[in-house]
C-alpha positions, 0 to 999 in steps of 0.5 A, spaced: 614 863 611 611 856 609 614 853 615 611 858 619 604 858 617 605 850 618 605 852 626 600 856 626 595 850 622 597 845 626 596 849 633 589 852 630 587 845 629 588 843 635 585 848 638 579 847 633 577 839 636 579 841 643 574 847 643 568 843 639 569 837 644 569 843 650 562 845 647 555 843 650 550 839 645 544 842 644 541 837 650 545 840 656 540 846 656 535 842 660 540 839 665 542 847 667 534 848 669 533 844 673 540 847 677 546 844 675 547 849 670 552 855 670 549 862 673 556 863 677 560 861 672 566 866 670 562 868 663 554 868 667 549 864 666 549 863 657 557 867 656 561 860 656 557 858 650 557 864 646 565 865 648 566 858 646 561 859 640 565 866 638 572 863 639 570 856 635 568 860 629 575 865 629 579 859 629 575 856 624 576 862 620 583 862 621 584 854 620 580 857 612 585 862 611 591 858 613 589 852 609 588 857 603 595 859 604 598 853 604 595 851 598 599 858 594 604 856 597 604 849 594 601 852 587 608 855 587 612 849 588 609 846 582 610 851 577 613 848 571 619 852 568 618 854 562 625 852 558 627 853 551 627 847 547 634 846 544 633 840 538 641 837 536 642 837 528 640 830 525 646 827 520 642 821 516 647 818 510 643 815 506 643 808 504 644 806 498 638 801 495 641 794 495 639 791 489 637 783 488 641 777 488 643 775 481 637 778 478 632 776 482 626 780 484 623 775 490 623 775 496 628 770 500 629 767 494 635 763 494 642 765 490 645 760 485 
């Protein structure tokens, strides 16, 4: 399922980039006013702008949904597994205190 979402995500991202690059900017309307407009086109004078704007909005929404889906799939992978901690019993051997050599309590004393 995640692989399918990745494929759709990449295709939608490419389509959004393509549609954004195909759209005319706001300054392109002035050229259309002097005869270079597309009044005889398939979508009419302003139909292509509306179609491309709506298609871009739909693809942007799909991109948002696939991004959220991929985030969800990623969170499922990173869930820590809760395992009980089993502690091994430790056996400790008591260490007998060392007696001073020849009755000397001084550290580093030389035995006689």
